[in-house]
Each structure stands twice: as C-alpha cells, then as structure tokens.
N, CA, C and O atoms as a printed pandas DataFrame, in Angstrom:
     atom_number atom_name residue_name chain_id  residue_number  x_coord  y_coord  z_coord
0              1         N          GLY        A               1  -24.413   37.298   31.712
1              2        CA          GLY        A               1  -23.492   37.174   30.218
2              3         C          GLY        A               1  -23.162   38.291   29.891
3              4         O          GLY        A               1  -23.941   39.200   29.602
4              5         N          GLY        A               2  -22.032   38.343   29.902
5              6        CA          GLY        A               2  -21.539   40.138   29.758
6              7         C          GLY        A               2  -22.045   40.748   27.573
7              8         O          GLY        A               2  -22.877   40.405   26.733
8              9         N          ASN        A               3  -20.990   41.665   27.655
9             10        CA          ASN        A               3  -21.024   41.086   25.626
10            11         C          ASN        A               3  -19.657   40.516   25.245
11            12         O          ASN        A               3  -18.543   40.910   25.588
12            13         N          LEU        A               4  -19.982   39.558   24.504
13            14        CA          LEU        A               4  -19.110   38.925   24.260
14            15         C          LEU        A               4  -18.877   39.147   22.970
15            16         O          LEU        A               4  -19.725   38.871   22.122
16            17         N          ASN        A               5  -17.322   39.839   22.571
17            18        CA          ASN        A               5  -17.108   40.056   20.986
18            19         C          ASN        A               5  -17.231   38.203   20.122
19            20         O          ASN        A               5  -17.963   37.270   20.452
20            21         N          GLN        A               6  -16.381   38.264   19.184
21            22        CA          GLN        A               6  -16.456   36.493   17.949
22            23         C          GLN        A               6  -15.097   36.108   19.303
23            24         O          GLN        A               6  -15.191   35.051   19.927
24            25         N          ILE        A               7  -14.253   36.820   19.513
25            26        CA          ILE        A               7  -13.032   36.170   20.055
26            27         C          ILE        A               7  -13.164   35.310   21.647
27            28         O          ILE        A               7  -12.475   34.509   22.279
28            29         N          SER        A               8  -14.463   36.011   21.822
29            30        CA          SER        A               8  -14.171   35.891   23.370
30            31         C          SER        A               8  -15.361   34.969   23.899
31            32         O          SER        A               8  -15.612   34.408   24.965
32            33         N          ARG        A               9  -16.053   35.090   22.495
33            34        CA          ARG        A               9  -17.537   33.604   22.352
34            35         C          ARG        A               9  -16.568   32.901   21.802
35            36         O          ARG        A               9  -15.930   32.614   22.815
36            37         N          VAL        A              10  -15.885   32.320   20.748
37            38        CA          VAL        A              10  -14.666   31.325   20.541
38            39         C          VAL        A              10  -14.082   30.735   21.492
39            40         O          VAL        A              10  -13.938   29.521   21.351
40            41         N          GLU        A              11  -13.546   31.387   22.782
41            42        CA          GLU        A              11  -13.043   30.904   23.549
42            43         C          GLU        A              11  -13.631   29.625   24.922
43            44         O          GLU        A              11  -13.433   28.537   25.464
44            45         N          LEU        A              12  -14.573   31.024   24.841
45            46        CA          LEU        A              12  -16.349   30.272   26.148
46            47         C          LEU        A              12  -16.881   29.129   25.524
47            48         O          LEU        A              12  -17.337   28.238   26.241
48            49         N          MET        A              13  -16.899   28.986   23.965
49            50        CA          MET        A              13  -17.207   27.885   22.986
50            51         C          MET        A              13  -16.243   26.843   24.226
51            52         O          MET        A              13  -16.610   26.411   25.318
52            53         N          HIS        A              14  -14.570   26.659   23.314
53            54        CA          HIS        A              14  -14.200   25.904   23.946
54            55         C          HIS        A              14  -14.217   25.047   25.643
55            56         O          HIS        A              14  -14.446   23.978   26.209
56            57         N          LYS        A              15  -13.734   26.629   25.870
57            58        CA          LYS        A              15  -14.095   26.307   27.762
58            59         C          LYS        A              15  -15.294   25.513   27.998
59            60         O          LYS        A              15  -15.250   24.566   28.783
60            61         N          LEU        A              16  -16.547   25.879   27.271
61            62        CA          LEU        A              16  -17.502   24.778   27.875
62            63         C          LEU        A              16  -17.851   23.697   27.113
63            64         O          LEU        A              16  -18.906   23.082   27.270
64            65         N          ALA        A              17  -16.709   23.335   25.991
65            66        CA          ALA        A              17  -17.114   21.632   25.304
66            67         C          ALA        A              17  -15.486   21.290   25.885
67            68         O          ALA        A              17  -14.865   20.368   25.357
68            69         N          ARG        A              18  -15.017   21.901   26.724
69            70        CA          ARG        A              18  -13.734   21.423   27.287
70            71         C          ARG        A              18  -12.802   20.542   26.504
71            72         O          ARG        A              18  -12.360   19.485   26.954
72            73         N          THR        A              19  -12.566   20.946   25.501
73            74        CA          THR        A              19  -11.514   20.954   24.808
74            75         C          THR        A              19  -10.987   21.713   24.333
75            76         O          THR        A              19  -11.535   22.807   24.199
76            77         N          GLU        A              20   -9.381   21.449   23.746
77            78        CA          GLU        A              20   -8.222   21.823   24.032
78            79         C          GLU        A              20   -8.017   22.253   22.224
79            80         O          GLU        A              20   -8.455   21.655   21.241
80            81         N          GLN        A              21   -6.855   24.002   22.343
81            82        CA          GLN        A              21   -6.936   24.129   20.912
82            83         C          GLN        A              21   -6.393   23.099   20.047
83            84         O          GLN        A              21   -5.432   22.646   20.670
84            85         N          PRO        A              22   -6.507   22.460   18.885
85            86        CA          PRO        A              22   -5.644   21.713   17.718
86            87         C          PRO        A              22   -3.924   22.172   17.655
87            88         O          PRO        A              22   -3.468   23.185   17.125
88            89         N          THR        A              23   -3.016   20.869   18.510
89            90        CA          THR        A              23   -1.911   21.162   18.069
90            91         C          THR        A              23   -1.298   20.660   16.869
91            92         O          THR        A              23   -1.511   19.457   16.715
92            93         N          SER        A              24   -0.576   21.222   15.932
93            94        CA          SER        A              24    0.162   20.474   14.358
94            95         C          SER        A              24    1.255   19.718   15.467
95            96         O          SER        A              24    1.880   20.052   16.474
96            97         N          VAL        A              25    1.026   18.153   14.396
97            98        CA          VAL        A              25    2.230   17.059   15.093
98            99         C          VAL        A              25    3.166   17.191   13.777
99           100         O          VAL        A              25    2.938   16.860   12.613
100          101         N          PRO        A              26    4.108   17.689   14.271
101          102        CA          PRO        A              26    4.871   17.863   12.901
102          103         C          PRO        A              26    5.561   16.387   12.711
103          104         O          PRO        A              26    5.739   15.673   13.698
104          105         N          VAL        A              27    5.912   15.996   11.495
105          106        CA          VAL        A              27    6.108   15.289   10.093
106          107         C          VAL        A              27    6.802   13.739   11.130
107          108         O          VAL        A              27    6.483   12.551   11.176
108          109         N          THR        A              28    7.854   14.585   11.826
109          110        CA          THR        A              28    8.614   13.991   11.580
110          111         C          THR        A              28    8.672   13.012   13.387
111          112         O          THR        A              28    9.566   12.267   13.790
112          113         N          ASP        A              29    7.407   13.407   14.079
113          114        CA          ASP        A              29    6.997   12.985   14.913
114          115         C          ASP        A              29    5.733   11.757   14.448
115          116         O          ASP        A              29    5.209   10.880   15.134
116          117         N          MET        A              30    5.555   12.092   13.169
117          118        CA          MET        A              30    4.597   10.619   12.749
118          119         C          MET        A              30    4.940    9.231   13.122
119          120         O          MET        A              30    6.033    8.916   13.592
120          121         N          PHE        A              31    3.938    8.391   12.889
121          122        CA          PHE        A              31    4.555    7.114   12.681
122          123         C          PHE        A              31    4.669    6.177   11.294
123          124         O          PHE        A              31    3.807    5.636   10.601
124          125         N          CYS        A              32    6.271    6.239   11.200
125          126        CA          CYS        A              32    6.000    5.728    9.717
126          127         C          CYS        A              32    6.778    4.090   10.054
127          128         O          CYS        A              32    7.861    3.706   10.496
128          129         N          PRO        A              33    5.704    3.557    9.629
129          130        CA          PRO        A              33    7.185    2.051    9.125
130          131         C          PRO        A              33    8.377    1.581    8.520
131          132         O          PRO        A              33    8.502    1.512    7.297
132          133         N          ASN        A              34    8.923    1.380    9.020
133          134        CA          ASN        A              34   10.252    0.622    8.495
134          135         C          ASN        A              34    9.476   -0.538    7.739
135          136         O          ASN        A              34    9.397   -1.428    8.586
136          137         N          ILE        A              35    8.893   -0.960    6.630
137          138        CA          ILE        A              35    8.937   -2.291    6.135
138          139         C          ILE        A              35    9.551   -2.801    5.128
139          140         O          ILE        A              35    9.493   -2.352    3.983
140          141         N          PRO        A              36   10.381   -4.085    5.599
141          142        CA          PRO        A              36   11.793   -4.227    4.369
142          143         C          PRO        A              36   10.423   -4.972    2.895
143          144         O          PRO        A              36    9.624   -5.909    2.888
144          145         N          THR        A              37   10.795   -3.984    1.962
145          146        CA          THR        A              37   10.093   -5.161    0.431
146          147         C          THR        A              37   11.309   -6.274    0.146
147          148         O          THR        A              37   12.528   -6.155    0.022
148          149         N          ALA        A              38   10.171   -7.686    0.089
149          150        CA          ALA        A              38   11.123   -8.574    0.537
150          151         C          ALA        A              38   11.259   -9.044   -1.702
151          152         O          ALA        A              38   10.342   -8.894   -2.509
152          153         N          THR        A              39   12.437   -9.479   -1.951
153          154        CA          THR        A              39   12.867   -9.777   -3.084
154          155         C          THR        A              39   12.693  -11.245   -3.527
155          156         O          THR        A              39   12.850  -12.306   -2.922
156          157         N          SER        A              40   12.314  -10.947   -4.788
157          158        CA          SER        A              40   11.842  -12.493   -5.014
158          159         C          SER        A              40   12.356  -12.541   -6.937
159          160         O          SER        A              40   12.541  -11.634   -7.749
160          161         N          ARG        A              41   12.418  -13.710   -7.019
161          162        CA          ARG        A              41   13.405  -14.129   -7.832
162          163         C          ARG        A              41   12.438  -15.396   -8.507
163          164         O          ARG        A              41   13.003  -16.343   -9.055
164          165         N          SER        A              42   10.594  -15.314   -8.399
165          166        CA          SER        A              42   10.123  -16.265   -8.758
166          167         C          SER        A              42    9.080  -14.926   -9.811
167          168         O          SER        A              42    9.238  -13.705   -9.817
168          169         N          VAL        A              43    8.158  -15.686  -10.517
169          170        CA          VAL        A              43    7.656  -16.003  -11.821
170          171         C          VAL        A              43    6.799  -16.542  -12.096
171          172         O          VAL        A              43    6.833  -17.724  -12.437
172          173         N          LEU        A              44    5.649  -15.761  -12.027
173          174        CA          LEU        A              44    4.245  -16.986  -12.537
174          175         C          LEU        A              44    3.810  -16.822  -14.009
175          176         O          LEU        A              44    3.469  -15.962  -14.821
176          177         N          LEU        A              45    4.046  -18.318  -13.859
177          178        CA          LEU        A              45    3.660  -17.852  -15.448
178          179         C          LEU        A              45    1.888  -18.948  -15.750
179          180         O          LEU        A              45    1.688  -20.055  -15.250
180          181         N          LYS        A              46    1.110  -18.351  -16.469
181          182        CA          LYS        A              46   -0.388  -18.773  -16.952
182          183         C          LYS        A              46   -0.637  -18.932  -17.607
183          184         O          LYS        A              46   -0.366  -17.935  -18.277
184          185         N          ASN        A              47   -1.324  -19.928  -18.482
185          186        CA          ASN        A              47   -1.669  -19.884  -19.493
186          187         C          ASN        A              47   -0.943  -20.404  -20.888
187          188         O          ASN        A              47   -1.540  -20.549  -21.955
188          189         N          MET        A              48    0.609  -20.682  -20.645
189          190        CA          MET        A              48    1.292  -20.674  -21.656
190          191         C          MET        A              48    0.892  -22.463  -22.802
191          192         O          MET        A              48    1.376  -22.871  -23.858
192          193         N          PHE        A              49    0.183  -22.837  -22.180
193          194        CA          PHE        A              49   -0.492  -24.160  -22.817
194          195         C          PHE        A              49   -1.340  -24.518  -23.068
195          196         O          PHE        A              49   -2.105  -23.762  -22.470
196          197         N          ASN        A              50   -2.290  -25.627  -23.892
197          198        CA          ASN        A              50   -3.672  -26.023  -23.703
198          199         C          ASN        A              50   -3.193  -27.606  -23.721
199          200         O          ASN        A              50   -2.924  -28.169  -24.782
200          201         N          PRO        A              51   -3.137  -28.075  -22.805
201          202        CA          PRO        A              51   -2.948  -29.758  -22.662
202          203         C          PRO        A              51   -3.527  -30.649  -23.869
203          204         O          PRO        A              51   -2.947  -31.620  -24.357
204          205         N          GLU        A              52   -5.029  -30.038  -24.341
205          206        CA          GLU        A              52   -5.392  -30.928  -25.537
206          207         C          GLU        A              52   -4.536  -30.476  -27.261
207          208         O          GLU        A              52   -4.731  -30.774  -28.440
208          209         N          ASP        A              53   -3.655  -29.705  -26.567
209          210        CA          ASP        A              53   -3.334  -29.179  -28.468
210          211         C          ASP        A              53   -1.486  -29.700  -28.177
211          212         O          ASP        A              53   -0.772  -30.019  -29.128
212          213         N          GLU        A              54   -0.938  -29.689  -26.604
213          214        CA          GLU        A              54   -0.046  -30.530  -26.986
214          215         C          GLU        A              54   -0.250  -32.229  -26.918
215          216         O          GLU        A              54   -0.801  -32.921  -26.062
216          217         N          THR        A              55    0.553  -32.657  -28.414
217          218        CA          THR        A              55    0.507  -34.125  -28.377
218          219         C          THR        A              55    1.522  -34.521  -28.435
219          220         O          THR        A              55    1.798  -35.629  -27.975
220          221         N          GLU        A              56    2.446  -33.704  -29.047
221          222        CA          GLU        A              56    3.872  -34.213  -29.902
222          223         C          GLU        A              56    4.841  -34.433  -28.335
223          224         O          GLU        A              56    4.876  -33.814  -27.271
224          225         N          PRO        A              57    5.696  -35.897  -28.993
225          226        CA          PRO        A              57    5.892  -35.981  -27.344
226          227         C          PRO        A              57    7.471  -34.570  -26.417
227          228         O          PRO        A              57    8.334  -33.877  -26.955
228          229         N          GLY        A              58    7.307  -34.662  -25.776
229          230        CA          GLY        A              58    8.823  -33.686  -25.127
230          231         C          GLY        A              58    8.655  -32.539  -25.680
231          232         O          GLY        A              58    9.619  -31.915  -26.122
232          233         N          TRP        A              59    7.134  -31.973  -25.759
233          234        CA          TRP        A              59    6.307  -31.071  -25.862
234          235         C          TRP        A              59    6.390  -30.038  -24.536
235          236         O          TRP        A              59    6.264  -28.819  -24.653
236          237         N          ASP        A              60    6.582  -30.602  -23.483
237          238        CA          ASP        A              60    6.722  -29.941  -21.812
238          239         C          ASP        A              60    8.130  -29.397  -21.555
239          240         O          ASP        A              60    8.387  -28.335  -20.988
240          241         N          SER        A              61    9.262  -30.537  -22.201
241          242        CA          SER        A              61   10.378  -30.000  -21.909
242          243         C          SER        A              61   10.706  -28.906  -23.745
243          244         O          SER        A              61   11.684  -28.789  -24.484
244          245         N          GLU        A              62   10.179  -28.701  -23.753
245          246        CA          GLU        A              62   10.290  -27.496  -24.515
246          247         C          GLU        A              62   10.342  -26.225  -24.869
247          248         O          GLU        A              62   10.996  -25.336  -25.414
248          249         N          LEU        A              63    9.064  -26.616  -24.156
249          250        CA          LEU        A              63    8.600  -25.310  -23.226
250          251         C          LEU        A              63    9.154  -24.792  -22.268
251          252         O          LEU        A              63    9.357  -23.581  -22.182
252          253         N          ARG        A              64    9.470  -25.621  -21.429
253          254        CA          ARG        A              64   10.446  -25.078  -20.602
254          255         C          ARG        A              64   11.571  -24.855  -21.098
255          256         O          ARG        A              64   11.566  -23.647  -21.335
256          257         N          ASP        A              65   12.367  -25.204  -21.349
257          258        CA          ASP        A              65   13.383  -24.677  -21.963
258          259         C          ASP        A              65   13.147  -23.339  -23.190
259          260         O          ASP        A              65   14.166  -22.949  -23.759
260          261         N          ASP        A              66   12.187  -22.870  -23.450
261          262        CA          ASP        A              66   11.899  -21.350  -23.576
262          263         C          ASP        A              66   12.091  -20.635  -22.957
263          264         O          ASP        A              66   12.734  -19.586  -22.982
264          265         N          VAL        A              67   11.164  -21.475  -21.874
265          266        CA          VAL        A              67   10.884  -20.007  -20.592
266          267         C          VAL        A              67   12.423  -19.796  -20.235
267          268         O          VAL        A              67   12.967  -18.710  -20.437
268          269         N          LYS        A              68   13.013  -20.751  -19.762
269          270        CA          LYS        A              68   14.027  -20.757  -19.327
270          271         C          LYS        A              68   14.907  -19.406  -20.384
271          272         O          LYS        A              68   15.176  -18.288  -19.946
272          273         N          SER        A              69   15.158  -19.793  -21.516
273          274        CA          SER        A              69   16.384  -18.663  -22.490
274          275         C          SER        A              69   15.295  -17.784  -21.919
275          276         O          SER        A              69   15.542  -16.958  -21.040
276          277         N          LEU        A              70   14.308  -17.934  -22.332
277          278        CA          LEU        A              70   14.019  -15.896  -22.011
278          279         C          LEU        A              70   13.956  -15.077  -20.213
279          280         O          LEU        A              70   14.093  -13.864  -20.049
280          281         N          CYS        A              71   13.787  -15.811  -19.372
281          282        CA          CYS        A              71   14.515  -15.984  -18.352
282          283         C          CYS        A              71   15.853  -15.481  -17.871
283          284         O          CYS        A              71   16.103  -14.952  -16.788
284          285         N          GLU        A              72   16.829  -15.795  -19.071
285          286        CA          GLU        A              72   17.993  -15.642  -18.929
286          287         C          GLU        A              72   18.639  -14.295  -18.927
287          288         O          GLU        A              72   19.857  -14.195  -18.775
C-alpha cells in the first residue's frame, strides 16, 4: 500500500465495506399515514353507585336522570 491520508483511508474503508454513503431522506418523502380520528359521543361511567347502598325504589331512574342532565 501507499501513503494514506485520513480522507483516502475513509474512502478505502467505504469501498472495502461495500456500503454507500448515507444519503439524507427529505422529510416529505417519509411515510406519514393519514389515519382519520374517529369521533365518539360515548362516555364510560364507572363506580357511580353501590348496589348495596341503593335501596330506594326508582334510584336507577334518578341516577339516569342526573347523568343525563349533566351530559346535556
């Protein structure tokens, strides 16, 4: 071999590795999926009552009406 400076040494290493210089990919060419967001009007309510404590008749209707009025 001959005298190698730093640049020629790097070029030789790339040739021997058989890899190409990394090229930068423009951001616009990257894959960006267009996933529509689904809107929902549903609300999940948990732990709104304890069935052991609710002994009054019509408690379920009262709870339903309270929740409905809060959501409107």
